[in-house]
C-alpha positions, 0 to 999 in steps of 0.5 A, a space after each residue: 176253915 170251920 164255917 161252911 163254904 160255897 164252891 161252884 165248880 163249873 162243867 163238874 160232870 166228868 174229868 177233873 171237873 167231876 174228881 174236883 166236885 168229889 175232893 170237895 164232898 170227901 174234905 174234912 171240912 165243910 163245904 156246899 158245892 154247886 156243881 153245874 153241868 149243861 144238862 139237868 138230866 146228866 148232871 142228875 145222873 152224875 150227883 147219884 153215881 157222886 153219892 153212892 161213891 161218898 155214902 159218908 160224906 158230911 158236905 152237901 152237892 146241888 146241881 146247878 144247870 149252867 151252860 157256857 154258850 148261853 147268857 140266859 143260862 149263866 144269868 139263870 145260874 147267877 139267882 139260883 145260887 144268889 136266892 138259895 145262899 146268897 154267896 159265894 166263895 169260891 169258882 172254879 172255872 173247870 168247864 172247857 173243851 177241845 175240838 182239834 180233833 173234829 175238825 181233823 175228821 171233818 167234822 168241823 173247819 178249822 174257822 170252828 173248830 178255833 171258835 167254838 174252843 174260844 167260845 167255850 173256853 175262854 168267853 164263857 169263862 169270862 162271862 161266868 166270872 164276871 156274872 158271879 163277881 157280885 156273889 163273891 165279893 160277899 165272902 171273907 174267902 174268896 178264890 177264883 181258879 182258871 185251869 191252865 193246861 197243855 197251854 204254857 209258852 216255854 223254850 223247847 218246842 219238844 217240851 211244849 208240842 206234843 207230837 213229834 217234830 214234822 217231815 218238810 211237806 204238806 199235809 201233816 200227819 198229827 196224830 194228836 192235835 191239839 191247837 185250838 184246844 192250847 190257845 184257847 187256854 193260854 188266852 184263859 191265863 190272860 185272862 185270870 191276871 186281868 182279873 187279879 188287877 182287876 179284884 186285887 183291891 177287892 181282896 180276891 185270890 185269884 190263879 190259874 191252876 196247871 191240874 198236870 196232863 191228864 187223862 181225860 178224854 178230852 177231844 173224843 181222845 181216849 182216856 188209856 190212849 192217853 194214860 198211855 202218852 204219861 196223863 195220870 187219873 184227874 183225882 191227881 189235878 183235883 186235888 191240887 185245885 181243892 188245896 189253892 182252893 183252901 189257900 195252900 198256895 195264896 202267897 201266888 196269888 195273880 200266877 200261873 202254877 203247876 205242882 212243881 212250880 212256876 208255868 212259864 210264857 
């Protein structure tokens, strides 16, 4: 990987996205990283933080305003990259969110909770991928990563649900509700499979990678609370994403996996 690679990380201002941008900056390989941010103001604040934390980097990072809820924003971001570097080598579809806590707190209806998750995590991600494909197909190092997470179907219910078994009766008291988020993430893996099918003849490597249970503050749950539940620092997940982007799992294109192995449906 001697030539500079162009990378876009959506949702790059915090959590796994931030740590992924940082990991690319610290890589000995050559990168120009587009840090996707819904807000330019927040993106520029994060940019200064990255520069302070990575003062000796030989790589470059640039804020790219990108709001996955807006077709117009996605198209504008595409034009910025097209007129800048003219190609894209790696797309990391990291941006996402969970809104289950807003439902349990009465701030959103159940319908709104699910629709916001699907609009952002699935529909928005699909539009970004669709829009940037022409730039990816100009690369010789084409890779697309989708983030799996807390979302795979397993045989053991105890390992699938982060909350203990619920007693009979209604309503249920669930301290850590995640089902809207997890349903959308499972749909995202189906999206990965479809893109792998569409792009296989083009030589694009497409993956769904679980970064693991990382303390990101997802759904406004405190990072310290998540850490107490066993979550690891998001830099661990970021290192896995960068490793895949650099080719460590190319033979597993079209599959869903984490650090241990393949994830079952």
